[in-house]
N, C-alpha and C positions, 0 to 999 in steps of 0.2 A: 331768821330761817325757820324757827319753831312755829311762829305765827303763820308764816306762809305754808308750811307743811300742813298744820291743822286746818287751815282754810281749804286746801285742796282735799284733804280727807273728808270734811264736812260736805263739800260739793260732791264727792264720791258717793257718799251715804245717800244724799238726796237723789241722785241719779239712779242708785240701786232701787230705791223705793219707787221711783217712777217706773222703771223697767219691770219690777215685780208686779206693779198694779196693772200695767198694760198686759203682761203675760197672763196674769190671773183673769183679766177681763176676757181675753181670748178663750181661756179654758171655760169660762162661765157660759160663753155663747157658741162654742164649737161643738156641735154634735151632741149625742147622748151616750155617754160611756156605759150606762147600764145596758142599753140595747145591744152594744158590741160585746159586752161581757157575757150576757146570758143568751143571746140569740132570739129566735122568734117563738120558741115553744113555752117560754115562761109566761104565766098569766100576768095581767096588769097589776093585780094585787101583790103578787110576789115582787114585781119590778118596783112598785111603790115602797115596799118594805126595804128592798136593797137600797133604793135611793135615800131612805130615811136613815138606814144604817151607816151609809157613806157620808152622811151629812150634806147631801146635794139639795135638800129642800130648805135649808137655812138661808136667810137673806145674804145678799152679795157681800156686804161689808163684814158680816159675821164670819163668813167663809174666808174672806181675805185676811182679817185680823188673825184668825186661827192658823191660816197658812203662814203669815208673816212670823207669828211666834214660833212655829215649828221650824221655819227656814232659818231663823237666827241660831237655832240649835243644831243646824245641819240636816234637818229632816225636810226634804222637798216633796213629800208626799209618797204615796204608794202607786207603783206602776200598775194599771189595770190589767195589762196583758201579761207581764212578767210575773205578777203576783209577788213583787219584791219592792223594797224601798227604791224610789227613782234615783236617789243619789248613788246607791250601790250599783245600779245598772250603768249610770254615767261613768262611775269610776272604772268600771270594767272596760268601757269603750274608749275612755279618755286617752290611754297610752298610744293607741294607734293614731288618733288625730294629732295629738301633741308631737309625736315623733315625725309625722308628715309635715306639720307646720315648721318644726325645727329644721329639718333637711331643706325644705323650700326657702326658709329664711337664710340659711347657710349659702345656698346657691345665689340668692339675690345679693348678699354682701359681697361674696367672692367675685362676682361678675360685675355689678353695678359700680363698685368703687373704682377699679382700674379703667373700665370702659368710659365711665363718666369723666374721670380725670383726663384721660387720654383725648377724648373728644373736645374737652375744654381747652386743653393746651395746644392741640393740633386741630383746630376746627375745619380747616380747609382741605385736609388730606382725604383721599379716597376712602380710606378705612373709617374715618370719622363720619363721612357721609353715609357709608353703609351702615354704621351703628345707628345713626338717627333714622335712616329709612327703615331699618329693621325694628327699631322701637315703635315707629308708627304702626307697622303691621302687627306687632305684638299686642299693642293696645287695642287694635281693631278686632282681633280674632277672639271669639268667646272661649272660656277655658275648656268647655266640653268638646269643642271642635278641635282644639289643640290636643286633648287627651285621645280622641278618636284617631287623629292623624298619627300620633306617636304609636298607638296600638297597630295601626295599618302598616307602618313602615317597619318598626323594630320587632313586632311579634308576628304579623302575618307574612310580610315579604321576606325580612331578613332572619326571622326566628332567633333573635339574639336575647330578648328579654321576655319574661312572663307577662301576661296581659291582665291578670286579675288576682285578687287575694293578697295576703300579707306574707305568704310563704312560711318557712319554718321560724318559730319564735322560741324565745327562752324566758322563763318566769324569773323575775327579780323581786326580791323583798316579799314574796308571797302574794303579790297583787299586780305588779307591773309587768305586763306581757310585752316584751321588746323583740323587735326583728333587727335591731342594729348590731347584735352580736353574732349573727349567723350569715354566711355568704348568700344563702337562698333568701333570707329576709332583706338583705341589702339589694339584691337584684330585683325583688319585687318592688322595692321603694323607689328605684331610679325614676321610672317613668311618671308615677303620680307626683313626685317632688318636682320634676321638670314642669309638668302641666300646671301645678299650683303656683310655682314661681313665675310662670309666664304672665300672671295677672299683674304682679307688682314690679317685675324686673324692668320693663320699659319705663315705668313711672320713675323709678329711683335713678336710672341712668340719666334721664332728662332733667330730673331735679338736681342731681350732683353736678351735671354739666352746666346748667344755668347758674346755680349758686357759685360754682367755682369760677366761671367766666366773670361774674359780677365782682367777686373778690379779687381777682387778678387785676381789675382796673382800679382798685382802691389805692389810696395814697401810701399806706404803710408798706404795701407790696412793691410799689414803685421805689419807695425809699430802700427796701431790702435789695432790689436790683442795683440801685445806685451804690450801695455799700459793697458791691461786688460778691455777694453770696452765691454759692453754687446753685444751679437751677433746681436740683432735687431738694435742697433745703428750703428754697423759696416756695416750691409747689407743695411739699408735704408738711412742712412745719408752719409756715406763715399763712399760706392760702388754704390748704385742705383742713387744717385745724379749725378755721372759722367758718368753713363750709359745713361742718358737722352739726352746728346748732339747729338750723331748720330741718336737716335731715333726721336728726333724733326725734324731733316733734312729730314729723310726718310718719317716720317709722313706727312709733308707738301707736298711732292711729291705725296704720295699715296692718300692723300685726294682729290687732283685735278683728279687723275686717277678714283677714285671711283665715282665721279660725272659722268664721261663718261661711266663707267661700269653699270650705272643704266639702260641703254638701254635693256640689256637682262633681267634683273630682272623685269623691268616694263612691258616688253612684256609678260613674262610668267604669271605674277600676274594681268595683265590688269590694271596696276597702272597708272592713268591718270596724268603723270608728263612730264617733258621735254623729257625723253627718248623715250616714246611712241609717243610724239608729232613729234620728229625728224624722226621716222620710217614713220609716216604718211606723213610727208612733202617729203620724198623720194619717196614714192608710188605715190604721186600726182604731183611730179616734182615741188613742191613749193620751188624753188631754193632760193628765197628771205629769206624764213623762215629757210632753211637749213643753209645759210650763217650766219644768225642771231644767230642760235643755236651754230654754231661753234665758233663765236666770243665771245659769252657770256661765254661758257664753258672755252675757252681759257683765257678770262679775269679773271674768277674765279681761274683758275690754276695758272696764273701768279701772281695774287694778293696774294694768299695764300703762294706761294713760296717766293715772295718778303718780306712778313711779316715774314716768317720763317727765311730768311736770316738775316733780321734786328735783330730779336730776338736772333738768334744765335750769331750775332756780340756783342749784349749786354752781353749775357751770357759768351762768350769766347772771350776775347780781342785779343787773338792771331789771330783770323780770320781778324779782322779789320787791324792789322799790315800787314798781308799777302796780304790783298786786296790793300794796298797802294803801294806795290812793283810792 
Protein backbone atom coordinates (compact mmCIF):
# COMPACT_ATOMS: atom_id res chain seq x y z
CA UNK A 1 0.00 0.00 0.00
CA UNK A 2 2.89 2.38 0.78
CA UNK A 3 4.39 1.90 -2.70
CA UNK A 4 0.97 2.47 -4.28
CA UNK A 5 0.49 5.71 -2.31
CA UNK A 6 3.99 6.98 -3.15
CA UNK A 7 3.41 6.30 -6.84
CA UNK A 8 0.19 8.32 -6.78
CA UNK A 9 1.91 11.18 -4.90
CA UNK A 10 4.74 11.22 -7.47
CA UNK A 11 2.18 11.39 -10.27
CA UNK A 12 0.47 14.28 -8.46
CA UNK A 13 3.76 16.19 -8.26
CA UNK A 14 4.37 15.71 -12.00
CA UNK A 15 0.84 16.91 -12.81
CA UNK A 16 1.33 19.98 -10.61
CA UNK A 17 4.56 20.80 -12.44
CA UNK A 18 2.73 20.60 -15.77
CA UNK A 19 -0.13 22.78 -14.46
CA UNK A 20 2.30 25.37 -13.12
CA UNK A 21 4.22 25.42 -16.42
CA UNK A 22 1.04 25.91 -18.48
CA UNK A 23 -0.22 28.57 -16.10
CA UNK A 24 3.06 30.44 -16.16
CA UNK A 25 3.20 30.22 -19.97
CA UNK A 26 -0.22 31.92 -20.05
CA UNK A 27 1.11 34.63 -17.75
CA UNK A 28 4.15 35.13 -19.97
CA UNK A 29 2.03 35.63 -23.10
CA UNK A 30 -1.12 37.31 -21.75
CA UNK A 31 -1.10 41.08 -22.06
CA UNK A 32 1.27 43.58 -20.47
CA UNK A 33 0.78 43.96 -16.70
CA UNK A 34 2.96 47.10 -16.64
CA UNK A 35 0.57 48.89 -19.01
CA UNK A 36 -2.39 48.12 -16.74
CA UNK A 37 -0.44 49.05 -13.64
CA UNK A 38 0.73 52.50 -14.70
CA UNK A 39 -1.72 53.59 -17.41
CA UNK A 40 -0.86 55.71 -20.45
CA UNK A 41 0.90 58.72 -18.91
CA UNK A 42 4.09 56.90 -17.91
CA UNK A 43 7.00 57.26 -20.32
CA UNK A 44 8.47 54.20 -22.12
CA UNK A 45 11.68 54.59 -20.11
CA UNK A 46 9.78 54.41 -16.83
CA UNK A 47 7.85 51.39 -18.07
CA UNK A 48 11.08 49.64 -19.00
CA UNK A 49 12.44 50.39 -15.52
CA UNK A 50 9.31 48.91 -13.89
CA UNK A 51 9.56 45.82 -16.08
CA UNK A 52 13.17 45.37 -15.06
CA UNK A 53 12.28 45.80 -11.39
CA UNK A 54 9.50 43.18 -11.64
CA UNK A 55 11.85 40.76 -13.46
CA UNK A 56 9.64 40.69 -16.57
CA UNK A 57 12.63 41.08 -18.91
CA UNK A 58 14.28 37.84 -17.76
CA UNK A 59 14.14 34.72 -20.00
CA UNK A 60 11.05 32.55 -19.68
CA UNK A 61 12.75 29.62 -17.93
CA UNK A 62 14.50 31.95 -15.47
CA UNK A 63 11.16 33.50 -14.54
CA UNK A 64 9.52 30.05 -14.31
CA UNK A 65 12.23 28.57 -12.05
CA UNK A 66 12.02 31.66 -9.84
CA UNK A 67 8.23 31.31 -9.68
CA UNK A 68 8.49 27.58 -8.94
CA UNK A 69 10.96 28.10 -6.11
CA UNK A 70 8.73 30.72 -4.53
CA UNK A 71 5.57 28.60 -5.06
CA UNK A 72 7.09 25.69 -3.10
CA UNK A 73 7.36 28.12 -0.16
CA UNK A 74 3.74 29.24 -0.58
CA UNK A 75 4.53 32.44 -2.47
CA UNK A 76 2.51 32.55 -5.70
CA UNK A 77 3.61 36.04 -6.67
CA UNK A 78 2.37 39.58 -6.11
CA UNK A 79 -1.02 40.70 -7.38
CA UNK A 80 -0.44 43.69 -9.65
CA UNK A 81 -3.88 45.17 -8.92
CA UNK A 82 -4.32 44.45 -5.18
CA UNK A 83 -0.64 45.20 -4.43
CA UNK A 84 -0.60 42.19 -2.10
CA UNK A 85 0.59 38.59 -2.28
CA UNK A 86 -1.66 36.61 -4.64
CA UNK A 87 -1.92 33.76 -2.12
CA UNK A 88 -3.30 36.21 0.45
CA UNK A 89 -5.95 37.44 -1.99
CA UNK A 90 -6.94 33.84 -2.78
CA UNK A 91 -7.16 32.91 0.91
CA UNK A 92 -9.53 35.83 1.47
CA UNK A 93 -11.77 34.67 -1.39
CA UNK A 94 -11.47 30.90 -0.84
CA UNK A 95 -14.03 30.52 2.02
CA UNK A 96 -16.88 31.81 -0.17
CA UNK A 97 -16.07 29.37 -3.00
CA UNK A 98 -15.35 26.38 -0.75
CA UNK A 99 -18.60 26.86 1.20
CA UNK A 100 -20.51 27.08 -2.08
CA UNK A 101 -18.89 23.86 -3.34
CA UNK A 102 -19.51 22.13 0.01
CA UNK A 103 -23.23 22.98 0.03
CA UNK A 104 -23.61 21.99 -3.64
CA UNK A 105 -21.85 18.68 -2.91
CA UNK A 106 -24.18 18.10 0.03
CA UNK A 107 -27.21 18.60 -2.23
CA UNK A 108 -25.75 16.20 -4.80
CA UNK A 109 -25.10 13.45 -2.23
CA UNK A 110 -28.44 13.80 -0.43
CA UNK A 111 -30.44 13.69 -3.68
CA UNK A 112 -28.44 11.51 -6.07
CA UNK A 113 -28.10 8.50 -3.74
CA UNK A 114 -31.80 7.92 -2.95
CA UNK A 115 -33.00 8.95 -6.43
CA UNK A 116 -30.39 6.83 -8.20
CA UNK A 117 -31.10 3.79 -6.04
CA UNK A 118 -34.88 4.13 -6.40
CA UNK A 119 -34.70 4.47 -10.18
CA UNK A 120 -32.50 1.34 -10.29
CA UNK A 121 -34.80 -0.72 -8.04
CA UNK A 122 -38.05 0.49 -9.64
CA UNK A 123 -36.99 1.38 -13.21
CA UNK A 124 -40.45 1.09 -14.76
CA UNK A 125 -42.40 3.31 -12.37
CA UNK A 126 -43.64 6.73 -13.44
CA UNK A 127 -41.45 8.47 -10.83
CA UNK A 128 -38.32 6.72 -12.12
CA UNK A 129 -39.10 7.83 -15.65
CA UNK A 130 -39.64 11.35 -14.36
CA UNK A 131 -36.22 11.24 -12.64
CA UNK A 132 -34.49 10.07 -15.81
CA UNK A 133 -36.28 12.65 -17.94
CA UNK A 134 -35.41 15.37 -15.45
CA UNK A 135 -31.77 14.30 -15.43
CA UNK A 136 -31.58 14.66 -19.22
CA UNK A 137 -33.03 18.16 -18.96
CA UNK A 138 -30.60 18.98 -16.14
CA UNK A 139 -27.58 17.90 -18.18
CA UNK A 140 -28.78 19.94 -21.18
CA UNK A 141 -29.32 23.29 -19.39
CA UNK A 142 -26.19 25.42 -18.80
CA UNK A 143 -25.53 26.47 -15.20
CA UNK A 144 -25.88 30.19 -15.91
CA UNK A 145 -29.33 29.62 -17.42
CA UNK A 146 -30.37 27.61 -14.34
CA UNK A 147 -29.09 30.43 -12.13
CA UNK A 148 -31.02 33.10 -14.06
CA UNK A 149 -34.19 30.95 -13.95
CA UNK A 150 -33.87 30.53 -10.17
CA UNK A 151 -33.42 34.28 -9.71
CA UNK A 152 -36.47 35.03 -11.86
CA UNK A 153 -38.73 32.56 -10.01
CA UNK A 154 -37.62 32.86 -6.38
CA UNK A 155 -36.37 36.46 -6.27
CA UNK A 156 -38.30 38.41 -8.90
CA UNK A 157 -41.67 36.63 -8.95
CA UNK A 158 -41.98 35.09 -5.48
CA UNK A 159 -39.57 37.37 -3.62
CA UNK A 160 -38.56 34.51 -1.31
CA UNK A 161 -34.77 34.51 -1.62
CA UNK A 162 -32.06 37.15 -2.12
CA UNK A 163 -30.63 37.24 -5.63
CA UNK A 164 -27.02 38.31 -5.12
CA UNK A 165 -24.17 38.56 -2.63
CA UNK A 166 -23.26 36.46 0.42
CA UNK A 167 -25.41 38.23 3.00
CA UNK A 168 -24.33 38.55 6.62
CA UNK A 169 -21.17 36.63 7.46
CA UNK A 170 -19.20 35.77 10.60
CA UNK A 171 -15.41 35.76 10.93
CA UNK A 172 -13.88 32.52 12.25
CA UNK A 173 -10.24 31.95 13.26
CA UNK A 174 -9.40 35.48 12.16
CA UNK A 175 -9.46 34.66 8.41
CA UNK A 176 -12.40 32.38 7.51
CA UNK A 177 -15.41 34.53 6.59
CA UNK A 178 -18.40 32.18 6.77
CA UNK A 179 -22.06 32.62 5.93
CA UNK A 180 -23.05 29.19 7.27
CA UNK A 181 -23.63 30.50 10.80
CA UNK A 182 -26.18 33.22 10.00
CA UNK A 183 -29.74 32.93 8.71
CA UNK A 184 -29.13 35.66 6.13
CA UNK A 185 -25.96 33.92 4.94
CA UNK A 186 -27.80 30.60 4.54
CA UNK A 187 -30.63 32.27 2.59
CA UNK A 188 -28.10 33.81 0.21
CA UNK A 189 -26.45 30.39 -0.18
CA UNK A 190 -29.54 28.43 -1.26
CA UNK A 191 -29.89 29.45 -4.91
CA UNK A 192 -26.15 29.49 -5.81
CA UNK A 193 -25.79 26.01 -4.27
CA UNK A 194 -28.75 24.65 -6.22
CA UNK A 195 -27.48 26.20 -9.45
CA UNK A 196 -23.97 24.78 -8.97
CA UNK A 197 -25.28 21.33 -8.00
CA UNK A 198 -27.39 21.21 -11.18
CA UNK A 199 -24.18 20.58 -13.16
CA UNK A 200 -23.31 17.28 -11.46
CA UNK A 201 -26.58 16.07 -9.91
CA UNK A 202 -28.02 14.53 -13.11
CA UNK A 203 -24.68 12.85 -13.83
CA UNK A 204 -24.52 11.22 -10.39
CA UNK A 205 -28.16 10.08 -10.49
CA UNK A 206 -27.58 8.33 -13.81
CA UNK A 207 -24.22 6.92 -12.69
CA UNK A 208 -25.61 5.45 -9.45
CA UNK A 209 -28.62 4.07 -11.32
CA UNK A 210 -26.57 2.34 -14.01
CA UNK A 211 -24.00 0.93 -11.56
CA UNK A 212 -26.74 -0.23 -9.18
CA UNK A 213 -28.67 -1.98 -11.94
CA UNK A 214 -25.49 -3.75 -13.05
CA UNK A 215 -24.70 -4.89 -9.51
CA UNK A 216 -28.27 -6.10 -8.96
CA UNK A 217 -27.76 -8.54 -11.85
CA UNK A 218 -24.56 -10.00 -10.36
CA UNK A 219 -24.38 -13.55 -9.01
CA UNK A 220 -23.68 -12.68 -5.37
CA UNK A 221 -26.78 -10.47 -5.23
CA UNK A 222 -28.87 -13.28 -6.70
CA UNK A 223 -27.39 -15.56 -4.06
CA UNK A 224 -28.37 -13.04 -1.35
CA UNK A 225 -31.94 -13.09 -2.66
CA UNK A 226 -31.87 -16.91 -2.66
CA UNK A 227 -30.81 -16.90 1.00
CA UNK A 228 -34.01 -15.02 1.81
CA UNK A 229 -32.40 -11.78 3.02
CA UNK A 230 -34.59 -8.75 3.47
CA UNK A 231 -34.80 -6.42 0.42
CA UNK A 232 -33.33 -3.45 2.29
CA UNK A 233 -30.28 -5.50 3.33
CA UNK A 234 -29.75 -6.72 -0.23
CA UNK A 235 -30.12 -3.23 -1.69
CA UNK A 236 -28.04 -1.25 0.82
CA UNK A 237 -25.46 -3.75 2.11
CA UNK A 238 -24.79 -6.04 -0.84
CA UNK A 239 -25.66 -3.89 -3.88
CA UNK A 240 -25.08 -0.27 -2.93
CA UNK A 241 -21.79 -0.96 -1.14
CA UNK A 242 -20.29 -2.26 -4.39
CA UNK A 243 -21.89 0.55 -6.38
CA UNK A 244 -19.85 3.10 -4.44
CA UNK A 245 -16.44 2.19 -5.92
CA UNK A 246 -16.89 3.84 -9.34
CA UNK A 247 -18.96 6.63 -7.76
CA UNK A 248 -16.05 7.54 -5.45
CA UNK A 249 -13.68 7.75 -8.42
CA UNK A 250 -15.97 9.93 -10.53
CA UNK A 251 -16.90 12.00 -7.48
CA UNK A 252 -13.29 12.97 -6.84
CA UNK A 253 -12.84 14.15 -10.42
CA UNK A 254 -16.12 16.07 -10.47
CA UNK A 255 -15.40 17.79 -7.14
CA UNK A 256 -12.31 19.40 -8.64
CA UNK A 257 -14.24 20.35 -11.77
CA UNK A 258 -16.99 21.91 -9.65
CA UNK A 259 -14.46 24.28 -8.01
CA UNK A 260 -13.62 25.56 -11.50
CA UNK A 261 -17.31 25.74 -12.52
CA UNK A 262 -18.03 28.23 -9.72
CA UNK A 263 -16.88 30.99 -12.10
CA UNK A 264 -20.25 31.10 -13.92
CA UNK A 265 -22.30 30.68 -10.75
CA UNK A 266 -20.40 33.37 -8.86
CA UNK A 267 -20.70 35.76 -11.80
CA UNK A 268 -24.48 35.45 -12.03
CA UNK A 269 -25.06 35.72 -8.27
CA UNK A 270 -22.26 38.28 -7.68
CA UNK A 271 -20.78 35.81 -5.22
CA UNK A 272 -17.45 37.25 -4.06
CA UNK A 273 -15.37 34.10 -4.27
CA UNK A 274 -12.40 32.86 -6.25
CA UNK A 275 -14.40 32.56 -9.48
CA UNK A 276 -15.39 36.24 -9.56
CA UNK A 277 -11.84 37.11 -8.47
CA UNK A 278 -10.48 35.23 -11.51
CA UNK A 279 -12.81 37.10 -13.88
CA UNK A 280 -11.65 40.41 -12.38
CA UNK A 281 -8.01 39.38 -12.76
CA UNK A 282 -8.59 38.62 -16.46
CA UNK A 283 -10.29 41.99 -17.01
CA UNK A 284 -7.41 43.81 -15.28
CA UNK A 285 -4.68 41.68 -16.87
CA UNK A 286 -3.51 40.76 -13.38
CA UNK A 287 -1.58 37.81 -14.75
CA UNK A 288 0.13 37.05 -11.45
CA UNK A 289 -3.24 36.52 -9.74
CA UNK A 290 -4.52 34.51 -12.73
CA UNK A 291 -1.61 32.08 -12.51
CA UNK A 292 -1.99 31.83 -8.73
CA UNK A 293 -5.67 30.93 -9.16
CA UNK A 294 -4.91 28.29 -11.80
CA UNK A 295 -2.20 26.74 -9.63
CA UNK A 296 -4.46 26.76 -6.55
CA UNK A 297 -7.42 25.17 -8.38
CA UNK A 298 -5.04 22.67 -9.99
CA UNK A 299 -3.63 21.84 -6.56
CA UNK A 300 -7.13 21.25 -5.12
CA UNK A 301 -8.02 19.10 -8.13
CA UNK A 302 -4.82 17.02 -7.89
CA UNK A 303 -5.04 16.71 -4.10
CA UNK A 304 -8.65 15.47 -4.17
CA UNK A 305 -7.93 12.98 -6.95
CA UNK A 306 -4.81 11.66 -5.22
CA UNK A 307 -6.77 11.14 -2.01
CA UNK A 308 -9.54 9.40 -3.95
CA UNK A 309 -7.01 7.10 -5.63
CA UNK A 310 -5.49 6.16 -2.27
CA UNK A 311 -8.93 5.59 -0.69
CA UNK A 312 -9.96 3.55 -3.72
CA UNK A 313 -6.80 1.47 -3.29
CA UNK A 314 -7.70 0.84 0.35
CA UNK A 315 -11.26 -0.17 -0.53
CA UNK A 316 -10.37 -2.26 -3.58
CA UNK A 317 -7.06 -4.20 -3.23
CA UNK A 318 -7.12 -5.25 -6.90
CA UNK A 319 -6.30 -1.64 -7.84
CA UNK A 320 -3.05 -1.80 -5.84
CA UNK A 321 -2.12 -5.08 -7.53
CA UNK A 322 -2.83 -3.63 -10.99
CA UNK A 323 -0.82 -0.51 -10.13
CA UNK A 324 2.32 -2.60 -9.44
CA UNK A 325 2.26 -4.22 -12.87
